[in-house]
N, C-alpha and C positions, 0 to 999 in steps of 0.2 A: 562437291555440291552436296549439302544437308536437306534431306527432305523428311516429311512425314509419310510413312507408308504403310501399308497392310502386308503382311508378311507371314507365308504358310513355314514354319519352321519343321524339320525333322529331327527327333533326337535318338539317338542309338545309345542306351545306358543314359550317363548325365551329359554325352557330348551334344553338341548342335553339328550334325553332318551336313546338312543341307537347307539352304533358303532360298525362297522364291517370292519375288514382290508380284501381289495380286491387285487386281482393279478395284475390288472392294470386298467389305467382309462378308458379305453374303456368298461372292465367289470363293473365297477363300473356304468358306465353311464348307462348300459343296464339293472343294477340291480334296477338302479333308477326310469328308464322308466317302469319298470315291478311294482315296488311298490304304482307309482303315479297313476295306472290306476284304483285302487279302491279309490276313492275320502273319503277323512276324515277332519273334520273340525279342523282347528289349526295345521296340521300335514305338514311338508315340509321335504324334503330330499335334501341334498347336497353332492357332492363327493369333496375331498380335498386332496391335498398332504400335508404331515407335517411330523413333527417328532412327534415320540411315544415311550414314554417307555413300552417296552413288557415284558410279563413273559411268561415262558414255562409250558404247561399244562401237566399233567399225560399222556395223549396219542400223545404228541409229538408237537401238534398245540401250535400255541402263542396268547394269548389275549392281549389287550390293558389294561395297568394299567393305565396309564394317557396320555392323549395329551399334546404336546408342541406346543403351538400355537406362532408363532412369528409375 
């Protein structure tokens, strides 16, 4: 299923290492602020609005199968 989502991305160097679906941009920015309080070398966080291919988990939640960056 392809949906529009707000996503919090964690970059280590040039690579995306983790991504999480967020409820809204304000929630995403809040989580980004909290994550940046612990300084780590070469780690960056970004909030984006994008399309993503989602898959449903056993517990009913959704996870990102792939991001569609345009």
